[in-house]
C-alpha positions in Angstrom: -27.4 8.3 -16.4 -30.8 7.2 -16.0 -32.1 9.1 -18.7 -29.7 8.2 -21.2 -30.3 4.7 -21.1 -34.6 5.7 -21.6 -33.1 7.5 -24.2 -31.0 5.6 -26.2 -33.8 2.6 -26.2 -36.0 5.0 -27.7 -33.9 5.9 -30.5 -33.2 2.0 -30.8 -37.0 1.2 -30.8 -38.0 4.0 -32.9 -36.5 3.4 -35.5 -46.0 11.1 -34.4 -58.1 27.6 -29.2 -59.1 30.6 -29.0 -61.1 32.2 -26.3 -64.7 34.4 -26.7 -65.4 37.6 -26.2 -69.0 38.8 -25.9 -70.2 42.5 -26.1 -73.2 45.0 -25.0 -73.2 43.6 -21.2 -71.4 46.4 -19.5 -68.5 43.9 -19.0 -65.3 44.0 -19.7 -63.8 41.9 -22.4 -61.8 39.9 -19.6 -64.4 39.5 -17.9 -66.7 37.9 -20.7 -63.8 36.1 -22.2 -63.5 34.7 -18.4 -67.2 33.8 -18.3 -67.2 32.1 -21.8 -64.3 30.2 -21.1 -66.0 28.8 -17.7 -69.0 28.4 -20.0 -67.2 26.3 -22.2 -65.2 24.3 -19.8 -69.0 23.3 -18.0 -70.2 22.2 -21.5 -67.3 20.0 -22.2 -67.2 18.6 -18.6 -71.1 17.7 -19.0 -70.8 16.6 -22.9 -71.2 13.2 -22.1 -74.0 13.9 -19.0 -71.3 13.0 -16.5 -67.8 13.4 -15.6 -66.1 10.1 -16.9 -63.3 7.9 -16.5 -61.2 6.5 -19.3 -58.1 4.0 -19.5 -55.2 4.9 -21.6 -52.1 2.1 -22.5 -48.9 3.3 -23.0 -45.3 2.1 -23.3 -42.7 2.4 -20.3 -40.5 4.2 -22.3 -42.6 7.6 -22.7 -41.5 10.2 -20.7 -45.1 10.9 -18.2 -43.5 14.4 -17.7 -45.8 15.5 -20.5 -48.7 13.1 -20.9 -49.0 13.7 -17.1 -49.4 17.3 -18.0 -52.0 17.1 -20.6 -54.0 14.8 -18.7 -54.0 16.8 -15.6 -55.0 19.5 -18.1 -57.9 17.2 -19.6 -59.7 16.4 -16.3 -59.5 20.4 -15.7 -60.9 21.3 -19.1 -63.1 18.3 -20.1 -63.8 16.2 -16.7 -62.3 13.4 -18.5 -60.0 11.2 -15.8 -57.6 9.1 -17.6 -56.3 6.1 -15.9 -52.7 5.4 -17.1 -51.8 1.4 -17.9 -48.2 0.6 -18.6 -47.3 -2.3 -21.2 -43.2 -2.7 -21.8 -42.1 -2.2 -25.4 -40.6 -3.3 -27.9 -41.8 -7.2 -29.4 -43.7 -7.9 -25.8 -45.6 -4.6 -25.7 -46.4 -5.8 -29.3 -47.5 -8.8 -28.5 -49.5 -7.0 -25.3 -51.4 -5.3 -27.8 -52.5 -7.6 -30.3 -54.0 -9.9 -27.7 -55.6 -7.1 -25.4 -57.3 -6.3 -28.5 -58.1 -9.9 -29.6 -59.3 -10.7 -26.6 -61.4 -7.3 -26.2 -59.6 -5.9 -23.0 -58.3 -2.9 -25.0 -57.8 0.3 -22.8 -60.3 3.3 -24.2 -57.0 4.7 -25.4 -54.4 2.7 -26.8 -50.8 4.8 -27.8 -49.0 2.7 -30.6 -47.1 3.1 -33.6 -48.3 4.9 -36.4 -46.9 3.6 -40.1 -46.7 -0.3 -41.8 -47.2 -1.5 -38.1 -50.8 -0.1 -37.7 -52.1 -2.1 -40.6 -51.1 -5.1 -38.9 -53.4 -4.8 -35.9 -56.4 -5.0 -38.3 -57.6 -1.2 -36.9 -60.7 -0.8 -39.1 -62.1 -3.7 -36.5 -60.9 -2.0 -33.3 -60.5 1.7 -33.6 -62.4 4.0 -34.5 -62.5 6.3 -37.4 -61.2 10.1 -37.2 -61.7 11.1 -41.2 -64.4 13.2 -40.6 -63.1 14.5 -37.0 -62.7 18.0 -36.4 -59.1 18.2 -36.2 -58.3 15.4 -39.3 -57.7 18.3 -41.8 -55.5 19.9 -39.8 -52.5 17.1 -40.0 -49.9 17.1 -42.4 -49.8 14.4 -45.4 -46.7 12.4 -43.7 -48.7 12.1 -40.5 -52.1 11.2 -42.1 -50.5 8.6 -44.2 -48.5 7.1 -41.3 -52.1 7.0 -39.6 -54.5 5.4 -42.1 -55.2 2.4 -43.6 -57.2 2.0 -46.9 -58.1 5.6 -46.6 -59.2 5.7 -42.9 -57.9 7.7 -40.3 -57.3 6.0 -37.3 -55.4 8.0 -35.2 -54.3 11.6 -33.7 -50.4 12.0 -33.4 -49.2 11.6 -29.9 -46.2 13.9 -30.1 -44.1 15.7 -32.7 -42.5 14.3 -35.8 -38.4 13.4 -35.2 -36.3 13.4 -38.4 -33.1 11.2 -39.3 -30.2 13.2 -40.9 -26.6 15.3 -39.9 -26.1 16.7 -36.4 -23.2 19.0 -36.9 -21.2 21.2 -34.3 -22.0 24.7 -35.3 -19.0 25.7 -33.6 -16.6 23.7 -35.4 -18.3 25.0 -38.7 -17.4 28.4 -37.9 -13.6 27.4 -37.1 -13.1 25.9 -40.6 -15.5 28.6 -42.3 -17.9 25.7 -43.7 -21.1 25.8 -45.0 -24.4 23.6 -44.8 -23.7 21.4 -47.6 -26.9 20.9 -50.1 -25.4 17.7 -52.0 -24.0 14.5 -51.1 -20.8 16.2 -53.3 -20.7 19.4 -50.8 -21.0 17.1 -47.6 -17.6 14.9 -48.6 -16.0 18.1 -49.4 -16.7 19.8 -46.0 -15.7 16.3 -44.5 -12.4 16.3 -46.5 -11.6 19.9 -45.2 -11.8 18.3 -41.4 -10.1 14.8 -41.8 -7.1 16.8 -43.3 -7.1 19.3 -40.2 -6.9 16.3 -38.0 -10.7 16.5 -36.7 -13.1 13.6 -36.7 -15.1 14.7 -39.4 -17.7 11.5 -38.5 -18.9 10.6 -35.5 -19.4 6.4 -35.7 -21.2 4.8 -32.9 -20.9 1.2 -34.3 -20.2 -0.2 -30.8 -24.6 0.1 -31.0 -25.3 -1.6 -34.0 -28.8 -0.1 -34.3 -27.0 3.4 -35.0 -25.2 2.0 -38.1 -28.8 1.9 -39.8 -29.1 5.4 -39.4 -27.2 6.9 -42.7 -29.6 4.3 -45.0 -32.5 5.1 -42.8 -32.4 8.9 -43.3 -31.6 8.4 -47.1 -35.5 7.6 -48.2 -36.3 11.2 -49.3 -33.5 11.1 -52.0 -34.8 8.1 -52.8 -38.5 8.8 -53.3 -37.2 11.8 -55.7 -35.3 9.7 -57.9 -38.1 6.7 -57.7 -41.4 7.9 -56.3 -43.4 4.3 -56.8 -40.1 2.2 -54.7 -42.0 1.5 -51.3 -45.0 -0.1 -53.4 -42.5 -1.9 -55.7 -40.5 -3.1 -52.7 -43.8 -4.3 -51.1 -44.5 -6.5 -54.0 -41.3 -7.5 -54.5 -40.9 -6.3 -57.7 -38.2 -3.9 -57.3 -35.3 -4.8 -55.0 -32.6 -2.2 -53.5 -29.8 -4.2 -55.3 -31.2 -4.0 -58.6 -32.7 -0.4 -58.2 -30.0 2.6 -58.9 -32.1 4.9 -56.5 -32.0 2.6 -53.8 -28.4 1.2 -54.4 -27.2 4.5 -54.0 -28.3 4.9 -50.3 -25.6 1.7 -49.8 -23.1 3.6 -51.8 -23.5 6.8 -49.8 -23.1 4.6 -46.1 -20.1 2.8 -47.9 -18.6 6.8 -48.5 -18.7 7.4 -45.0 -16.2 4.9 -43.7 -12.7 6.7 -44.0 -14.1 9.7 -42.4 -15.1 7.9 -38.9 -13.3 8.7 -35.4 -10.8 5.4 -35.0 -12.7 3.8 -32.1 -16.3 4.2 -33.7 -16.6 0.3 -33.9 -16.7 0.6 -30.0 -17.9 4.2 -29.5 -21.6 3.7 -28.2 -24.6 6.5 -29.1 -24.2 8.3 -25.3 -20.2 9.0 -26.1 -21.0 9.9 -29.1 -23.3 12.8 -28.3 -21.1 13.6 -25.5 -18.3 13.8 -28.6 -20.5 16.1 -30.4 -21.3 18.8 -28.2 -18.0 18.9 -27.2 -17.1 19.6 -30.7 -14.5 16.1 -30.7 -16.2 15.4 -33.8 -18.1 17.8 -36.7 -21.2 15.7 -37.5 -23.4 12.6 -36.5 -25.8 10.8 -38.5 -28.3 10.1 -36.0 -32.4 10.8 -35.0 -33.4 14.4 -33.8 -34.3 12.4 -30.6 -30.9 12.9 -29.4 -30.8 16.1 -28.9 -33.7 15.4 -26.2 -30.6 13.6 -24.5 -28.1 16.1 -25.2 -30.1 18.5 -23.8 -30.7 16.1 -20.4 -26.9 16.1 -19.9 -25.7 19.8 -21.6 -28.8 22.0 -21.2 -28.6 25.2 -23.5 -25.7 23.8 -25.3 -27.6 21.8 -27.1 -28.2 24.7 -29.5 -24.7 24.4 -30.3 -25.8 21.3 -32.8 -27.5 22.2 -36.0 -29.4 19.9 -38.1 -29.6 19.1 -42.1 -30.6 16.3 -44.0 -29.0 13.7 -46.0 -28.1 15.4 -48.9 -29.0 13.9 -52.1 -26.5 14.2 -55.5 -28.3 17.7 -56.4 -30.4 20.3 -54.5 -33.8 19.4 -55.6 -32.9 15.5 -53.9 -32.1 16.6 -50.5 -34.6 17.0 -48.6 -35.9 15.4 -44.8 -36.6 12.0 -44.1 -39.2 12.1 -41.4 -40.3 9.3 -38.7 -43.8 10.2 -37.8 -45.3 10.5 -34.5 -46.8 7.7 -32.9 -50.8 7.8 -32.2 -53.6 7.4 -29.7 -55.9 5.4 -31.1 -59.4 4.9 -29.9 -61.3 2.2 -28.7 -64.2 2.2 -30.7 -65.8 -1.2 -28.8 -66.7 0.8 -25.9 -70.2 2.7 -24.5 -67.3 6.2 -24.3 -66.9 6.6 -28.0 -67.7 9.9 -27.6 -65.7 10.9 -24.9 -62.8 9.1 -26.4 -62.9 11.4 -29.6 -63.1 14.4 -27.5 -59.9 13.8 -25.7 -58.5 12.6 -28.8 -59.4 16.1 -30.4 -58.3 17.9 -27.5 -54.9 16.0 -27.1 -53.9 17.7 -30.6 -55.2 21.5 -29.4 -52.9 24.1 -29.0 -53.8 24.1 -25.0 -52.9 20.8 -24.5 -49.4 20.7 -27.1 -48.7 23.8 -24.9 -48.1 21.7 -21.5 -46.7 19.0 -23.4 -44.0 20.6 -24.5 -43.6 22.5 -21.1 -42.4 19.8 -20.0 -41.1 17.9 -22.9 -39.2 19.5 -25.5 -40.0 18.2 -29.4 -37.9 16.1 -30.9 -39.1 18.1 -34.7 -42.0 19.9 -35.7 -45.8 19.1 -34.7 -48.0 17.5 -37.6 -50.3 20.0 -37.3 -48.9 22.9 -37.8 -48.4 23.9 -33.8 -46.0 27.2 -33.7 -43.1 25.6 -31.7 -42.0 27.3 -28.3 -39.3 29.8 -28.4 -37.7 27.2 -26.1 -37.6 24.5 -28.9 -34.4 23.5 -29.6 -32.8 25.7 -32.4 -31.7 22.7 -34.9 -35.5 21.9 -34.8 -37.1 25.1 -34.7 -34.9 26.8 -37.4 -33.2 24.1 -39.2 -35.8 21.3 -39.5 -38.6 23.2 -39.7 -37.6 25.3 -43.0 -38.0 21.6 -44.7 -41.6 21.5 -43.3 -42.7 24.5 -44.2 -41.0 23.9 -48.0 -42.8 20.6 -48.2 -39.3 18.9 -48.6 -40.1 16.1 -46.5 -41.0 12.5 -46.8 -41.6 9.2 -44.5 -39.0 7.0 -43.9 -39.5 3.8 -45.9 -40.4 1.6 -42.4 -43.7 3.9 -42.8 -44.5 3.3 -46.4 -43.7 -0.6 -46.5 -44.1 -3.2 -43.6 -41.1 -5.4 -45.2 -38.1 -4.3 -42.8 -35.1 -7.5 -42.3 -34.0 -8.2 -38.9 -30.6 -8.2 -39.8 -30.5 -4.5 -41.2 -28.6 -2.8 -38.4 -26.0 -5.8 -38.7 -25.7 -5.3 -42.9 -25.2 -1.7 -42.2 -22.5 -2.6 -39.4 -20.3 -4.7 -41.7 -20.7 -2.2 -45.0 -19.9 0.6 -42.3 -16.8 -0.8 -41.2 -15.2 -1.7 -45.1 -16.7 -5.8 -44.2 -18.5 -5.5 -47.7 -19.1 -3.9 -50.5 -22.9 -1.7 -51.1 -23.6 -4.1 -54.0 -23.2 -6.9 -51.6 -25.0 -5.1 -48.7 -28.0 -4.1 -50.8 -28.4 -7.7 -52.2 -27.9 -9.0 -48.5 -30.6 -6.8 -47.4 -32.8 -8.1 -49.9 -32.6 -11.3 -48.8 -33.1 -10.9 -45.5 -36.2 -8.7 -46.2 -37.6 -11.8 -48.3 -37.9 -13.6 -45.3 -40.1 -11.1 -43.6 -41.9 -10.9 -46.9 -43.1 -14.8 -46.8 -44.1 -14.5 -43.2 -46.2 -11.4 -44.1 -47.9 -13.6 -47.0 -46.1 -11.2 -49.8 -45.5 -12.6 -53.1 -41.7 -12.0 -53.2 -39.5 -14.2 -56.0 
């Protein structure tokens, strides 16, 4: 149950080698390869002249098994030992990061959000420029955008991506001969079939208000297909949800889900919803894919009873994946260990290091550098999500594209999803909520 709590907190907060062969020596290829590896390791260990110790600041909501496996490998391969410093998550953790940066007391490596929160740290003053690093060109556009400020890349992905969309029970779909919808109308038609058959077409977990905002947040791909410049206009205050056809549509979709929820959806919590989905007590659950980890921890391979598709757009062309980019590792540029920090950061995103990580913690989505997902990955990730990455049908969630996000988003979505307000009222309320933060950020919102 402890794991369930940690995963739920993570979700709430979320809202990121080859071998050498010698020749002509009379030895086998295997011997040459092993010797080359040994030499390579020795070079790595002595690249800075001696073995070194780095420090890494990370939040307490991150599962240690994955990163500890990579740290052990880095010590073996690079001769770099890393001492881990744990900080709280949430606002308290943000304040610690900002205070330590300002005081010059930041660790050598800092694990932190990518996206709009990065720009608030003034990264050019504190973090190593990774734009010309050997790994920068391997990252997809989503991560590069999320971990860059003013065209400068500052981080490497700490883990995999995740996404928001519709998790569905494949056995229920088979029972009613349903197909994965490509449009919003097809999705609602599936819900109608299920409701008429007496099923819970949609699982709602509004007992935890943060879950109510996922249907709205996960629709950003469709918004950007209709209005590609919406994030820039929203940041500038020239575009608003209440007056944007594309933006308002997200609120209309959320309102349209209300008739299909389980009767007790206002009291149901996140963990209950995960149980209902895997047990076939509901057909769909609109959630972030990090929930797969929660289901796997409780039900093991039964997690592969769960499929995944994006929030559908109004046309197939508007249907694509809204992605939450991985958090990033940032390197402290104000130390005498910059070269060692960069070696470590580049090693972190190698296949060898990721292999070690995913052996302990399965990914919530595809990796940003094209890493081939293991056979053990969840089917919803390696099959359902991966195809959208392969087809280039992904877009970042809005919170990675603008610093403006209203604090009352969960409550506004909860009111709309429970039928207390209209889409127009909810959109206007959210615009007004965002205006408060925009003013605090010094943006010229009217």
